[in-house]
N, C-alpha and C positions, 0 to 999 in steps of 0.2 A: 504494498498498499506506500504510492509516492502520493506528497501532500506538494502544497506549493508551486511552485516555479516546471516542478520535476513531472515527469510522467512513469507509469506506473513502471514497477521492476528496475526503476531506476541503480534505489541502494544495492542490488544484486550485480547489475554490472559492475558499479564503484568497487565492489569487494571482491569481484573476478579479475578485474583489473589489476588489483593491488596485489592478488595471490599470483598472478600471470608476472609480474612484474619482479616480484620474489624469486619466481624460479627462473628466468630469466637471467635475473643479478646471479644467481646463486651456478646458473649452469656456464657462464662466462668465467666463473673462477676454479670452474673444475680444472685437476692439471691435466693435459696430455705430452705425450711426447716420451723422451728416454726419462728415468731417473736419478736424482744427482745420487751420489756414494755418498759426499757430507752433506750439511745442512748448512744452508746461503748465510742462516742468520748467527752461528753461534760455531759452526764449522765441524762441531760432532757426528760421527758417523751413524747413517742412516742404515735399521736393521734390514738385512733382504727381504723379512717378510713383509715389511711395510712396505719396501719398492718396489715389490711383486702384485700387492694389495690396491696399491693408489699411483696408477703408472703418469710418469711426469712430478713423481711428488719432489718435492726441493725445500721441506722442511722437516727436522725431526719434529715430536709429539708435542714437548715443552713448546716449541716457538711455534706451530703450527697451534695450539692453542693459545699463546698470547695474540697471536696476528687477530686469531678468529672473534678474543674478547675487543679488543680496538675498532675492528670492523664492526659490530654489532653495537657499541658505542658511538659508535661514525651517525646508522644508521634505526636509530629510537624513535628518530621526528617523521612520521607521516606528515608528508606532503599534501596528498590526496584530502585527508580526514582535516585538515587545519583551515578554521574560517576563512581565511586571508584565498585560499584557493577557490573556496566555493566562490566568494564576493566578483571575482574576474567573469 
């Protein structure tokens, strides 16, 4: 049920678009290609099991966890859901 200036189903389209944007962003960050033997951040050896499980991996588990925390903190603001974006 939409109200005001929006048409019926608009809120579902917005939710779908938000989910699809998140999936596209994640797909772009998936590693591809050859895995590194040593972490790009700390230089520690990356275990062979990790390199086989994640083709193209470039970081050890510890550094990857930290990088993901930093990325998540930067993505907490939902632009689609902000009042400013709805006024345009």
